[in-house]
All heavy atoms as a GROMACS GRO file, in nm:
protein
  581
    1TRP      N    1 -19.610  -0.516 -12.850
    1TRP     CA    2 -19.679  -0.394 -12.816
    1TRP      C    3 -19.777  -0.421 -12.704
    1TRP      O    4 -19.842  -0.524 -12.702
    1TRP     CB    5 -19.755  -0.340 -12.936
    1TRP     CG    6 -19.668  -0.289 -13.044
    1TRP    CD1    7 -19.622  -0.360 -13.152
    1TRP    CD2    8 -19.616  -0.159 -13.059
    1TRP    NE1    9 -19.547  -0.281 -13.233
    1TRP    CE2   10 -19.541  -0.156 -13.177
    1TRP    CE3   11 -19.624  -0.044 -12.984
    1TRP    CZ2   12 -19.475  -0.042 -13.222
    1TRP    CZ3   13 -19.557   0.068 -13.029
    1TRP    CH2   14 -19.485   0.068 -13.146
    2ARG      N   15 -19.788  -0.325 -12.615
    2ARG     CA   16 -19.890  -0.330 -12.511
    2ARG      C   17 -19.985  -0.215 -12.540
    2ARG      O   18 -19.942  -0.103 -12.564
    2ARG     CB   19 -19.825  -0.314 -12.374
    2ARG     CG   20 -19.924  -0.309 -12.261
    2ARG     CD   21 -19.861  -0.274 -12.126
    2ARG     NE   22 -19.719  -0.251 -12.133
    2ARG     CZ   23 -19.630  -0.300 -12.047
    2ARG    NH1   24 -19.668  -0.375 -11.950
    2ARG    NH2   25 -19.503  -0.271 -12.058
    3THR      N   26 -20.115  -0.241 -12.540
    3THR     CA   27 -20.214  -0.138 -12.569
    3THR      C   28 -20.294  -0.108 -12.443
    3THR      O   29 -20.344  -0.199 -12.379
    3THR     CB   30 -20.308  -0.183 -12.681
    3THR    OG1   31 -20.230  -0.218 -12.795
    3THR    CG2   32 -20.405  -0.074 -12.718
    4THR      N   33 -20.303   0.018 -12.407
    4THR     CA   34 -20.381   0.058 -12.290
    4THR      C   35 -20.471   0.174 -12.327
    4THR      O   36 -20.443   0.249 -12.421
    4THR     CB   37 -20.290   0.103 -12.174
    4THR    OG1   38 -20.206   0.210 -12.218
    4THR    CG2   39 -20.203  -0.010 -12.125
    5LEU      N   40 -20.578   0.188 -12.255
    5LEU     CA   41 -20.671   0.300 -12.273
    5LEU      C   42 -20.663   0.384 -12.147
    5LEU      O   43 -20.726   0.353 -12.046
    5LEU     CB   44 -20.812   0.246 -12.296
    5LEU     CG   45 -20.919   0.346 -12.335
    5LEU    CD1   46 -20.877   0.425 -12.459
    5LEU    CD2   47 -21.050   0.274 -12.363
    6PRO      N   48 -20.581   0.492 -12.150
    6PRO     CA   49 -20.556   0.571 -12.029
    6PRO      C   50 -20.684   0.633 -11.972
    6PRO      O   51 -20.772   0.676 -12.046
    6PRO     CB   52 -20.461   0.681 -12.077
    6PRO     CG   53 -20.406   0.633 -12.207
    6PRO     CD   54 -20.510   0.542 -12.265
    7GLY      N   55 -20.692   0.636 -11.841
    7GLY     CA   56 -20.798   0.708 -11.772
    7GLY      C   57 -20.934   0.642 -11.773
    7GLY      O   58 -21.033   0.706 -11.736
    8THR      N   59 -20.945   0.516 -11.814
    8THR     CA   60 -21.077   0.452 -11.819
    8THR      C   61 -21.087   0.333 -11.724
    8THR      O   62 -21.194   0.275 -11.713
    8THR     CB   63 -21.109   0.403 -11.962
    8THR    OG1   64 -21.014   0.304 -11.998
    8THR    CG2   65 -21.108   0.517 -12.061
    9GLY      N   66 -20.978   0.297 -11.660
    9GLY     CA   67 -20.981   0.180 -11.573
    9GLY      C   68 -21.011   0.052 -11.648
    9GLY      O   69 -21.065  -0.042 -11.593
   10GLY      N   70 -20.981   0.050 -11.778
   10GLY     CA   71 -21.003  -0.069 -11.859
   10GLY      C   72 -21.136  -0.071 -11.932
   10GLY      O   73 -21.166  -0.163 -12.005
   11ALA      N   74 -21.219   0.033 -11.913
   11ALA     CA   75 -21.348   0.038 -11.983
   11ALA      C   76 -21.369   0.178 -12.037
   11ALA      O   77 -21.307   0.274 -11.994
   11ALA     CB   78 -21.461   0.001 -11.888
   12GLY      N   79 -21.454   0.192 -12.135
   12GLY     CA   80 -21.486   0.324 -12.188
   12GLY      C   81 -21.429   0.345 -12.327
   12GLY      O   82 -21.380   0.253 -12.391
   13THR      N   83 -21.434   0.469 -12.372
   13THR     CA   84 -21.385   0.504 -12.505
   13THR      C   85 -21.276   0.607 -12.493
   13THR      O   86 -21.264   0.676 -12.393
   13THR     CB   87 -21.499   0.561 -12.593
   13THR    OG1   88 -21.548   0.679 -12.531
   13THR    CG2   89 -21.610   0.460 -12.610
   14GLY      N   90 -21.196   0.619 -12.596
   14GLY     CA   91 -21.088   0.716 -12.596
   14GLY      C   92 -20.982   0.677 -12.697
   14GLY      O   93 -21.003   0.587 -12.778
   15VAL      N   94 -20.868   0.742 -12.690
   15VAL     CA   95 -20.758   0.715 -12.781
   15VAL      C   96 -20.666   0.612 -12.716
   15VAL      O   97 -20.626   0.626 -12.601
   15VAL     CB   98 -20.679   0.844 -12.811
   15VAL    CG1   99 -20.559   0.815 -12.898
   15VAL    CG2  100 -20.770   0.947 -12.876
   16LEU      N  101 -20.633   0.507 -12.791
   16LEU     CA  102 -20.546   0.404 -12.739
   16LEU      C  103 -20.401   0.448 -12.743
   16LEU      O  104 -20.356   0.511 -12.838
   16LEU     CB  105 -20.561   0.275 -12.820
   16LEU     CG  106 -20.696   0.206 -12.811
   16LEU    CD1  107 -20.697   0.084 -12.902
   16LEU    CD2  108 -20.726   0.164 -12.669
   17LYS      N  109 -20.327   0.413 -12.640
   17LYS     CA  110 -20.183   0.440 -12.633
   17LYS      C  111 -20.111   0.307 -12.644
   17LYS      O  112 -20.145   0.212 -12.575
   17LYS     CB  113 -20.150   0.507 -12.500
   17LYS     CG  114 -20.004   0.532 -12.480
   17LYS     CD  115 -19.979   0.592 -12.344
   17LYS     CE  116 -19.830   0.606 -12.321
   17LYS     NZ  117 -19.800   0.648 -12.184
   18ARG      N  118 -20.011   0.300 -12.736
   18ARG     CA  119 -19.934   0.176 -12.753
   18ARG      C  120 -19.790   0.201 -12.712
   18ARG      O  121 -19.735   0.307 -12.736
   18ARG     CB  122 -19.939   0.130 -12.898
   18ARG     CG  123 -20.075   0.078 -12.935
   18ARG     CD  124 -20.088   0.043 -13.079
   18ARG     NE  125 -19.974  -0.029 -13.131
   18ARG     CZ  126 -19.975  -0.105 -13.238
   18ARG    NH1  127 -20.085  -0.119 -13.306
   18ARG    NH2  128 -19.868  -0.165 -13.280
   19GLU      N  129 -19.731   0.100 -12.652
   19GLU     CA  130 -19.593   0.108 -12.604
   19GLU      C  131 -19.518  -0.017 -12.649
   19GLU      O  132 -19.565  -0.128 -12.628
   19GLU     CB  133 -19.594   0.117 -12.452
   19GLU     CG  134 -19.459   0.107 -12.387
   19GLU     CD  135 -19.470   0.097 -12.236
   19GLU    OE1  136 -19.580   0.104 -12.181
   19GLU    OE2  137 -19.364   0.082 -12.174
   20LEU      N  138 -19.402   0.001 -12.714
   20LEU     CA  139 -19.321  -0.112 -12.756
   20LEU      C  140 -19.257  -0.176 -12.634
   20LEU      O  141 -19.184  -0.111 -12.559
   20LEU     CB  142 -19.213  -0.066 -12.854
   20LEU     CG  143 -19.124  -0.175 -12.911
   20LEU    CD1  144 -19.204  -0.274 -12.993
   20LEU    CD2  145 -19.013  -0.114 -12.995
   21VAL      N  146 -19.286  -0.304 -12.613
   21VAL     CA  147 -19.233  -0.376 -12.497
   21VAL      C  148 -19.102  -0.445 -12.534
   21VAL      O  149 -19.006  -0.444 -12.458
   21VAL     CB  150 -19.336  -0.478 -12.446
   21VAL    CG1  151 -19.280  -0.560 -12.332
   21VAL    CG2  152 -19.463  -0.406 -12.402
   22ALA      N  153 -19.098  -0.506 -12.653
   22ALA     CA  154 -18.977  -0.573 -12.701
   22ALA      C  155 -18.977  -0.574 -12.853
   22ALA      O  156 -19.082  -0.593 -12.914
   22ALA     CB  157 -18.970  -0.715 -12.649
   23ASP      N  158 -18.862  -0.553 -12.913
   23ASP     CA  159 -18.846  -0.561 -13.058
   23ASP      C  160 -18.804  -0.703 -13.092
   23ASP      O  161 -18.687  -0.738 -13.083
   23ASP     CB  162 -18.742  -0.459 -13.104
   23ASP     CG  163 -18.724  -0.456 -13.255
   23ASP    OD1  164 -18.775  -0.548 -13.323
   23ASP    OD2  165 -18.660  -0.363 -13.304
   24LEU      N  166 -18.901  -0.788 -13.128
   24LEU     CA  167 -18.871  -0.928 -13.152
   24LEU      C  168 -18.778  -0.946 -13.271
   24LEU      O  169 -18.697  -1.038 -13.274
   24LEU     CB  170 -19.000  -1.008 -13.173
   24LEU     CG  171 -19.091  -1.018 -13.052
   24LEU    CD1  172 -19.216  -1.098 -13.086
   24LEU    CD2  173 -19.019  -1.080 -12.935
   25GLY      N  174 -18.788  -0.859 -13.371
   25GLY     CA  175 -18.697  -0.868 -13.486
   25GLY      C  176 -18.552  -0.852 -13.444
   25GLY      O  177 -18.465  -0.928 -13.486
   26ALA      N  178 -18.525  -0.756 -13.356
   26ALA     CA  179 -18.389  -0.737 -13.306
   26ALA      C  180 -18.348  -0.851 -13.214
   26ALA      O  181 -18.234  -0.897 -13.217
   26ALA     CB  182 -18.379  -0.603 -13.233
   27LEU      N  183 -18.443  -0.900 -13.134
   27LEU     CA  184 -18.414  -1.009 -13.041
   27LEU      C  185 -18.380  -1.138 -13.114
   27LEU      O  186 -18.285  -1.207 -13.081
   27LEU     CB  187 -18.536  -1.031 -12.950
   27LEU     CG  188 -18.526  -1.136 -12.842
   27LEU    CD1  189 -18.424  -1.096 -12.736
   27LEU    CD2  190 -18.662  -1.157 -12.777
   28ILE      N  191 -18.456  -1.168 -13.218
   28ILE     CA  192 -18.438  -1.292 -13.294
   28ILE      C  193 -18.326  -1.279 -13.397
   28ILE      O  194 -18.257  -1.374 -13.428
   28ILE     CB  195 -18.570  -1.334 -13.360
   28ILE    CG1  196 -18.670  -1.374 -13.252
   28ILE    CG2  197 -18.551  -1.448 -13.458
   28ILE    CD1  198 -18.810  -1.394 -13.301
   29GLY      N  199 -18.311  -1.161 -13.452
   29GLY     CA  200 -18.205  -1.140 -13.550
   29GLY      C  201 -18.253  -1.134 -13.692
   29GLY      O  202 -18.174  -1.144 -13.784
   30HIS      N  203 -18.386  -1.122 -13.715
   30HIS     CA  204 -18.432  -1.094 -13.850
   30HIS      C  205 -18.547  -0.995 -13.847
   30HIS      O  206 -18.615  -0.980 -13.748
   30HIS     CB  207 -18.473  -1.210 -13.936
   30HIS     CG  208 -18.495  -1.343 -13.880
   30HIS    ND1  209 -18.587  -1.426 -13.932
   30HIS    CD2  210 -18.438  -1.414 -13.782
   30HIS    CE1  211 -18.586  -1.540 -13.872
   30HIS    NE2  212 -18.498  -1.535 -13.779
   31SER      N  213 -18.564  -0.928 -13.961
   31SER     CA  214 -18.664  -0.823 -13.969
   31SER      C  215 -18.805  -0.878 -13.991
   31SER      O  216 -18.903  -0.812 -13.960
   31SER     CB  217 -18.630  -0.724 -14.080
   31SER     OG  218 -18.625  -0.792 -14.205
   32ASP      N  219 -18.818  -1.000 -14.043
   32ASP     CA  220 -18.949  -1.057 -14.072
   32ASP      C  221 -18.982  -1.165 -13.971
   32ASP      O  222 -18.963  -1.284 -13.995
   32ASP     CB  223 -18.950  -1.115 -14.215
   32ASP     CG  224 -19.085  -1.169 -14.253
   32ASP    OD1  225 -19.186  -1.130 -14.189
   32ASP    OD2  226 -19.092  -1.250 -14.346
   33VAL      N  227 -19.032  -1.125 -13.854
   33VAL     CA  228 -19.063  -1.219 -13.748
   33VAL      C  229 -19.190  -1.296 -13.781
   33VAL      O  230 -19.202  -1.413 -13.753
   33VAL     CB  231 -19.078  -1.146 -13.612
   33VAL    CG1  232 -19.124  -1.241 -13.504
   33VAL    CG2  233 -18.949  -1.079 -13.575
   34GLY      N  234 -19.287  -1.231 -13.842
   34GLY     CA  235 -19.413  -1.296 -13.876
   34GLY      C  236 -19.521  -1.265 -13.774
   34GLY      O  237 -19.506  -1.181 -13.686
   35ASN      N  238 -19.630  -1.338 -13.786
   35ASN     CA  239 -19.746  -1.321 -13.700
   35ASN      C  240 -19.726  -1.407 -13.575
   35ASN      O  241 -19.747  -1.528 -13.578
   35ASN     CB  242 -19.871  -1.363 -13.778
   35ASN     CG  243 -19.996  -1.347 -13.697
   35ASN    OD1  244 -20.004  -1.263 -13.610
   35ASN    ND2  245 -20.095  -1.429 -13.726
   36THR      N  246 -19.687  -1.344 -13.465
   36THR     CA  247 -19.657  -1.418 -13.342
   36THR      C  248 -19.786  -1.471 -13.281
   36THR      O  249 -19.878  -1.396 -13.255
   36THR     CB  250 -19.584  -1.328 -13.241
   36THR    OG1  251 -19.465  -1.281 -13.302
   36THR    CG2  252 -19.549  -1.404 -13.115
   37GLU      N  253 -19.791  -1.603 -13.260
   37GLU     CA  254 -19.911  -1.668 -13.207
   37GLU      C  255 -19.892  -1.719 -13.064
   37GLU      O  256 -19.987  -1.727 -12.989
   37GLU     CB  257 -19.951  -1.786 -13.296
   37GLU     CG  258 -19.997  -1.745 -13.433
   37GLU     CD  259 -20.132  -1.674 -13.432
   37GLU    OE1  260 -20.210  -1.695 -13.338
   37GLU    OE2  261 -20.158  -1.598 -13.525
   38ALA      N  262 -19.770  -1.758 -13.028
   38ALA     CA  263 -19.750  -1.819 -12.896
   38ALA      C  264 -19.607  -1.796 -12.849
   38ALA      O  265 -19.515  -1.787 -12.929
   38ALA     CB  266 -19.779  -1.968 -12.903
   39MET      N  267 -19.592  -1.788 -12.715
   39MET     CA  268 -19.460  -1.779 -12.654
   39MET      C  269 -19.461  -1.867 -12.530
   39MET      O  270 -19.562  -1.877 -12.461
   39MET     CB  271 -19.426  -1.635 -12.614
   39MET     CG  272 -19.406  -1.544 -12.732
   39MET     SD  273 -19.331  -1.387 -12.691
   39MET     CE  274 -19.462  -1.305 -12.605
   40ALA      N  275 -19.347  -1.932 -12.502
   40ALA     CA  276 -19.335  -2.017 -12.383
   40ALA      C  277 -19.189  -2.024 -12.342
   40ALA      O  278 -19.099  -2.013 -12.424
   40ALA     CB  279 -19.387  -2.157 -12.413
   41TRP      N  280 -19.166  -2.042 -12.213
   41TRP     CA  281 -19.031  -2.062 -12.160
   41TRP      C  282 -18.998  -2.210 -12.165
   41TRP      O  283 -19.083  -2.294 -12.142
   41TRP     CB  284 -19.020  -2.013 -12.017
   41TRP     CG  285 -19.024  -1.864 -12.006
   41TRP    CD1  286 -19.129  -1.789 -11.965
   41TRP    CD2  287 -18.919  -1.774 -12.039
   41TRP    NE1  288 -19.095  -1.656 -11.970
   41TRP    CE2  289 -18.967  -1.643 -12.015
   41TRP    CE3  290 -18.789  -1.790 -12.087
   41TRP    CZ2  291 -18.890  -1.531 -12.036
   41TRP    CZ3  292 -18.712  -1.676 -12.108
   41TRP    CH2  293 -18.761  -1.549 -12.083
   42ALA      N  294 -18.872  -2.241 -12.195
   42ALA     CA  295 -18.825  -2.379 -12.197
   42ALA      C  296 -18.689  -2.386 -12.128
   42ALA      O  297 -18.612  -2.290 -12.134
   42ALA     CB  298 -18.811  -2.428 -12.341
   43PRO      N  299 -18.661  -2.499 -12.061
   43PRO     CA  300 -18.528  -2.513 -12.001
   43PRO      C  301 -18.424  -2.519 -12.112
   43PRO      O  302 -18.447  -2.579 -12.216
   43PRO     CB  303 -18.536  -2.644 -11.923
   43PRO     CG  304 -18.649  -2.719 -11.987
   43PRO     CD  305 -18.743  -2.616 -12.043
   44GLY      N  306 -18.312  -2.456 -12.092
   44GLY     CA  307 -18.208  -2.453 -12.194
   44GLY      C  308 -18.103  -2.559 -12.171
   44GLY      O  309 -18.013  -2.540 -12.090
   45ARG      N  310 -18.115  -2.668 -12.238
   45ARG     CA  311 -18.015  -2.775 -12.230
   45ARG      C  312 -17.950  -2.787 -12.366
   45ARG      O  313 -18.015  -2.823 -12.463
   45ARG     CB  314 -18.080  -2.905 -12.189
   45ARG     CG  315 -18.130  -2.900 -12.046
   45ARG     CD  316 -18.176  -3.036 -11.998
   45ARG     NE  317 -18.216  -3.030 -11.860
   45ARG     CZ  318 -18.335  -2.991 -11.818
   45ARG    NH1  319 -18.427  -2.956 -11.906
   45ARG    NH2  320 -18.365  -2.987 -11.690
   46HIS      N  321 -17.823  -2.754 -12.372
   46HIS     CA  322 -17.753  -2.750 -12.500
   46HIS      C  323 -17.650  -2.861 -12.506
   46HIS      O  324 -17.556  -2.865 -12.427
   46HIS     CB  325 -17.688  -2.612 -12.518
   46HIS     CG  326 -17.789  -2.502 -12.505
   46HIS    ND1  327 -17.874  -2.468 -12.606
   46HIS    CD2  328 -17.821  -2.423 -12.401
   46HIS    CE1  329 -17.954  -2.372 -12.567
   46HIS    NE2  330 -17.924  -2.342 -12.441
   47PRO      N  331 -17.669  -2.957 -12.599
   47PRO     CA  332 -17.580  -3.073 -12.609
   47PRO      C  333 -17.433  -3.034 -12.619
   47PRO      O  334 -17.398  -2.939 -12.689
   47PRO     CB  335 -17.626  -3.142 -12.738
   47PRO     CG  336 -17.766  -3.095 -12.760
   47PRO     CD  337 -17.770  -2.956 -12.702
   48GLY      N  338 -17.349  -3.104 -12.546
   48GLY     CA  339 -17.206  -3.081 -12.552
   48GLY      C  340 -17.157  -2.967 -12.465
   48GLY      O  341 -17.038  -2.935 -12.466
   49THR      N  342 -17.247  -2.903 -12.389
   49THR     CA  343 -17.206  -2.794 -12.301
   49THR      C  344 -17.269  -2.813 -12.164
   49THR      O  345 -17.359  -2.895 -12.147
   49THR     CB  346 -17.249  -2.655 -12.355
   49THR    OG1  347 -17.390  -2.642 -12.340
   49THR    CG2  348 -17.210  -2.637 -12.500
   50THR      N  349 -17.223  -2.736 -12.068
   50THR     CA  350 -17.286  -2.734 -11.936
   50THR      C  351 -17.381  -2.616 -11.926
   50THR      O  352 -17.434  -2.587 -11.819
   50THR     CB  353 -17.179  -2.725 -11.825
   50THR    OG1  354 -17.102  -2.607 -11.846
   50THR    CG2  355 -17.090  -2.847 -11.827
   51ASP      N  356 -17.404  -2.548 -12.038
   51ASP     CA  357 -17.489  -2.429 -12.044
   51ASP      C  358 -17.636  -2.467 -12.025
   51ASP      O  359 -17.688  -2.552 -12.096
   51ASP     CB  360 -17.469  -2.364 -12.182
   51ASP     CG  361 -17.543  -2.234 -12.197
   51ASP    OD1  362 -17.607  -2.189 -12.099
   51ASP    OD2  363 -17.536  -2.176 -12.306
   52GLU      N  364 -17.701  -2.409 -11.925
   52GLU     CA  365 -17.842  -2.436 -11.902
   52GLU      C  366 -17.922  -2.306 -11.899
   52GLU      O  367 -18.014  -2.291 -11.818
   52GLU     CB  368 -17.861  -2.515 -11.774
   52GLU     CG  369 -17.805  -2.655 -11.784
   52GLU     CD  370 -17.846  -2.743 -11.667
   52GLU    OE1  371 -17.938  -2.706 -11.593
   52GLU    OE2  372 -17.786  -2.850 -11.653
   53LEU      N  373 -17.890  -2.212 -11.987
   53LEU     CA  374 -17.964  -2.087 -11.994
   53LEU      C  375 -18.104  -2.115 -12.048
   53LEU      O  376 -18.122  -2.195 -12.139
   53LEU     CB  377 -17.894  -1.987 -12.088
   53LEU     CG  378 -17.759  -1.936 -12.042
   53LEU    CD1  379 -17.693  -1.855 -12.152
   53LEU    CD2  380 -17.772  -1.853 -11.916
   54PRO      N  381 -18.208  -2.051 -11.990
   54PRO     CA  382 -18.343  -2.074 -12.040
   54PRO      C  383 -18.360  -2.021 -12.182
   54PRO      O  384 -18.284  -1.934 -12.226
   54PRO     CB  385 -18.432  -1.997 -11.942
   54PRO     CG  386 -18.342  -1.895 -11.882
   54PRO     CD  387 -18.205  -1.953 -11.883
   55GLU      N  388 -18.459  -2.073 -12.252
   55GLU     CA  389 -18.490  -2.028 -12.387
   55GLU      C  390 -18.634  -1.978 -12.391
   55GLU      O  391 -18.721  -2.032 -12.323
   55GLU     CB  392 -18.477  -2.142 -12.488
   55GLU     CG  393 -18.335  -2.189 -12.505
   55GLU     CD  394 -18.326  -2.303 -12.606
   55GLU    OE1  395 -18.419  -2.384 -12.613
   55GLU    OE2  396 -18.224  -2.308 -12.674
   56LEU      N  397 -18.657  -1.877 -12.473
   56LEU     CA  398 -18.791  -1.830 -12.501
   56LEU      C  399 -18.830  -1.885 -12.638
   56LEU      O  400 -18.760  -1.862 -12.737
   56LEU     CB  401 -18.795  -1.677 -12.502
   56LEU     CG  402 -18.931  -1.614 -12.535
   56LEU    CD1  403 -19.036  -1.653 -12.432
   56LEU    CD2  404 -18.916  -1.462 -12.541
   57LEU      N  405 -18.936  -1.965 -12.644
   57LEU     CA  406 -18.984  -2.020 -12.769
   57LEU      C  407 -19.093  -1.928 -12.822
   57LEU      O  408 -19.187  -1.894 -12.748
   57LEU     CB  409 -19.040  -2.161 -12.749
   57LEU     CG  410 -18.946  -2.262 -12.686
   57LEU    CD1  411 -19.017  -2.394 -12.666
   57LEU    CD2  412 -18.822  -2.280 -12.770
   58ILE      N  413 -19.081  -1.887 -12.948
   58ILE     CA  414 -19.178  -1.797 -13.010
   58ILE      C  415 -19.228  -1.863 -13.137
   58ILE      O  416 -19.150  -1.894 -13.227
   58ILE     CB  417 -19.115  -1.661 -13.044
   58ILE    CG1  418 -19.057  -1.596 -12.917
   58ILE    CG2  419 -19.217  -1.569 -13.112
   58ILE    CD1  420 -18.976  -1.471 -12.944
   59ALA      N  421 -19.359  -1.889 -13.143
   59ALA     CA  422 -19.419  -1.957 -13.258
   59ALA      C  423 -19.494  -1.855 -13.345
   59ALA      O  424 -19.567  -1.771 -13.294
   59ALA     CB  425 -19.514  -2.066 -13.212
   60THR      N  426 -19.473  -1.865 -13.475
   60THR     CA  427 -19.547  -1.783 -13.571
   60THR      C  428 -19.623  -1.877 -13.665
   60THR      O  429 -19.592  -1.996 -13.674
   60THR     CB  430 -19.453  -1.693 -13.654
   60THR    OG1  431 -19.370  -1.775 -13.736
   60THR    CG2  432 -19.365  -1.608 -13.566
   61ASP      N  433 -19.724  -1.824 -13.733
   61ASP     CA  434 -19.795  -1.906 -13.831
   61ASP      C  435 -19.807  -1.832 -13.964
   61ASP      O  436 -19.774  -1.714 -13.973
   61ASP     CB  437 -19.930  -1.953 -13.780
   61ASP     CG  438 -20.038  -1.847 -13.782
   61ASP    OD1  439 -20.011  -1.732 -13.821
   61ASP    OD2  440 -20.151  -1.879 -13.744
   62ASP      N  441 -19.852  -1.905 -14.065
   62ASP     CA  442 -19.855  -1.848 -14.200
   62ASP      C  443 -19.990  -1.787 -14.238
   62ASP      O  444 -20.006  -1.735 -14.348
   62ASP     CB  445 -19.816  -1.953 -14.303
   62ASP     CG  446 -19.912  -2.070 -14.308
   62ASP    OD1  447 -20.016  -2.067 -14.240
   62ASP    OD2  448 -19.880  -2.166 -14.379
   63ASN      N  449 -20.089  -1.793 -14.149
   63ASN     CA  450 -20.222  -1.738 -14.178
   63ASN      C  451 -20.278  -1.788 -14.310
   63ASN      O  452 -20.350  -1.715 -14.379
   63ASN     CB  453 -20.219  -1.585 -14.175
   63ASN     CG  454 -20.203  -1.532 -14.036
   63ASN    OD1  455 -20.264  -1.582 -13.942
   63ASN    ND2  456 -20.120  -1.431 -14.020
   64PHE      N  457 -20.244  -1.910 -14.349
   64PHE     CA  458 -20.290  -1.969 -14.476
   64PHE      C  459 -20.251  -1.884 -14.596
   64PHE      O  460 -20.321  -1.877 -14.695
   64PHE     CB  461 -20.442  -1.991 -14.473
   64PHE     CG  462 -20.487  -2.074 -14.357
   64PHE    CD1  463 -20.546  -2.016 -14.247
   64PHE    CD2  464 -20.467  -2.212 -14.357
   64PHE    CE1  465 -20.587  -2.093 -14.138
   64PHE    CE2  466 -20.507  -2.289 -14.249
   64PHE     CZ  467 -20.567  -2.229 -14.140
   65SER      N  468 -20.136  -1.818 -14.586
   65SER     CA  469 -20.089  -1.729 -14.692
   65SER      C  470 -19.956  -1.780 -14.747
   65SER      O  471 -19.867  -1.818 -14.670
   65SER     CB  472 -20.070  -1.587 -14.637
   65SER     OG  473 -20.001  -1.507 -14.728
   66ASP      N  474 -19.941  -1.776 -14.879
   66ASP     CA  475 -19.814  -1.815 -14.941
   66ASP      C  476 -19.704  -1.713 -14.912
   66ASP      O  477 -19.586  -1.743 -14.925
   66ASP     CB  478 -19.830  -1.831 -15.092
   66ASP     CG  479 -19.917  -1.951 -15.127
   66ASP    OD1  480 -19.926  -2.044 -15.045
   66ASP    OD2  481 -19.976  -1.950 -15.237
   67GLY      N  482 -19.742  -1.591 -14.874
   67GLY     CA  483 -19.644  -1.486 -14.846
   67GLY      C  484 -19.590  -1.488 -14.704
   67GLY      O  485 -19.504  -1.407 -14.669
   68GLN      N  486 -19.640  -1.578 -14.618
   68GLN     CA  487 -19.593  -1.588 -14.481
   68GLN      C  488 -19.550  -1.732 -14.454
   68GLN      O  489 -19.572  -1.820 -14.535
   68GLN     CB  490 -19.704  -1.548 -14.383
   68GLN     CG  491 -19.745  -1.403 -14.396
   68GLN     CD  492 -19.854  -1.367 -14.296
   68GLN    OE1  493 -19.909  -1.452 -14.227
   68GLN    NE2  494 -19.887  -1.240 -14.290
   69ARG      N  495 -19.489  -1.754 -14.337
   69ARG     CA  496 -19.443  -1.889 -14.304
   69ARG      C  497 -19.462  -1.915 -14.156
   69ARG      O  498 -19.464  -1.822 -14.074
   69ARG     CB  499 -19.297  -1.906 -14.343
   69ARG     CG  500 -19.204  -1.809 -14.274
   69ARG     CD  501 -19.066  -1.804 -14.338
   69ARG     NE  502 -18.990  -1.700 -14.272
   69ARG     CZ  503 -18.874  -1.718 -14.215
   69ARG    NH1  504 -18.817  -1.837 -14.219
   69ARG    NH2  505 -18.810  -1.620 -14.157
   70GLY      N  506 -19.474  -2.041 -14.120
   70GLY     CA  507 -19.481  -2.081 -13.981
   70GLY      C  508 -19.341  -2.119 -13.933
   70GLY      O  509 -19.272  -2.196 -13.997
   71VAL      N  510 -19.300  -2.061 -13.821
   71VAL     CA  511 -19.164  -2.083 -13.770
   71VAL      C  512 -19.169  -2.094 -13.617
   71VAL      O  513 -19.248  -2.027 -13.552
   71VAL     CB  514 -19.072  -1.965 -13.808
   71VAL    CG1  515 -18.932  -1.983 -13.753
   71VAL    CG2  516 -19.067  -1.946 -13.959
   72LEU      N  517 -19.081  -2.179 -13.562
   72LEU     CA  518 -19.060  -2.183 -13.419
   72LEU      C  519 -18.922  -2.125 -13.392
   72LEU      O  520 -18.820  -2.182 -13.431
   72LEU     CB  521 -19.069  -2.325 -13.365
   72LEU     CG  522 -19.043  -2.342 -13.216
   72LEU    CD1  523 -19.145  -2.264 -13.134
   72LEU    CD2  524 -19.043  -2.488 -13.175
   73HIS      N  525 -18.918  -2.008 -13.329
   73HIS     CA  526 -18.792  -1.940 -13.296
   73HIS      C  527 -18.749  -1.984 -13.157
   73HIS      O  528 -18.831  -1.995 -13.066
   73HIS     CB  529 -18.809  -1.787 -13.295
   73HIS     CG  530 -18.856  -1.731 -13.424
   73HIS    ND1  531 -18.771  -1.707 -13.530
   73HIS    CD2  532 -18.979  -1.692 -13.466
   73HIS    CE1  533 -18.840  -1.655 -13.629
   73HIS    NE2  534 -18.966  -1.644 -13.594
   74ARG      N  535 -18.619  -2.009 -13.139
   74ARG     CA  536 -18.561  -2.040 -13.007
   74ARG      C  537 -18.465  -1.927 -12.972
   74ARG      O  538 -18.366  -1.907 -13.041
   74ARG     CB  539 -18.486  -2.172 -13.012
   74ARG     CG  540 -18.574  -2.291 -13.038
   74ARG     CD  541 -18.494  -2.417 -13.060
   74ARG     NE  542 -18.406  -2.442 -12.946
   74ARG     CZ  543 -18.302  -2.524 -12.952
   74ARG    NH1  544 -18.271  -2.587 -13.064
   74ARG    NH2  545 -18.228  -2.543 -12.846
   75VAL      N  546 -18.494  -1.855 -12.863
   75VAL     CA  547 -18.410  -1.742 -12.821
   75VAL      C  548 -18.349  -1.776 -12.687
   75VAL      O  549 -18.422  -1.797 -12.588
   75VAL     CB  550 -18.495  -1.612 -12.811
   75VAL    CG1  551 -18.407  -1.496 -12.768
   75VAL    CG2  552 -18.565  -1.582 -12.942
   76ARG      N  553 -18.217  -1.782 -12.681
   76ARG     CA  554 -18.148  -1.808 -12.554
   76ARG      C  555 -18.144  -1.680 -12.473
   76ARG      O  556 -18.111  -1.574 -12.522
   76ARG     CB  557 -18.007  -1.858 -12.580
   76ARG     CG  558 -18.008  -1.996 -12.643
   76ARG     CD  559 -17.872  -2.043 -12.679
   76ARG     NE  560 -17.792  -2.062 -12.560
   76ARG     CZ  561 -17.664  -2.092 -12.562
   76ARG    NH1  562 -17.601  -2.107 -12.676
   76ARG    NH2  563 -17.597  -2.109 -12.451
   77VAL      N  564 -18.178  -1.691 -12.346
   77VAL     CA  565 -18.184  -1.575 -12.257
   77VAL      C  566 -18.068  -1.582 -12.161
   77VAL      O  567 -18.044  -1.685 -12.098
   77VAL     CB  568 -18.319  -1.573 -12.181
   77VAL    CG1  569 -18.326  -1.454 -12.088
   77VAL    CG2  570 -18.434  -1.572 -12.281
   78ARG      N  571 -17.995  -1.471 -12.150
   78ARG     CA  572 -17.878  -1.468 -12.059
   78ARG      C  573 -17.908  -1.386 -11.938
   78ARG      O  574 -17.979  -1.296 -11.936
   78ARG     CB  575 -17.758  -1.407 -12.130
   78ARG     CG  576 -17.715  -1.490 -12.245
   78ARG     CD  577 -17.606  -1.423 -12.319
   78ARG     NE  578 -17.590  -1.496 -12.444
   78ARG     CZ  579 -17.479  -1.503 -12.512
   78ARG    NH1  580 -17.374  -1.439 -12.470
   78ARG    NH2  581 -17.472  -1.570 -12.619
   0.00000   0.00000   0.00000
């Protein structure tokens, strides 16, 4: 999600507008993505192939909760 405050130039008060930029659950392939903490690009080197598509690494954490988990997702980008 991207959050912007229209008409304030980045300052002031008002109603926030949110826009979905990417559905990570659909991108990764599960509905429970978790609390996303970090994202980074990585070169895509896949053993046994000549495929060098880049990967998006997405890290989540468990927030010290037994109901959540820390995961490193690897998403190949075409």
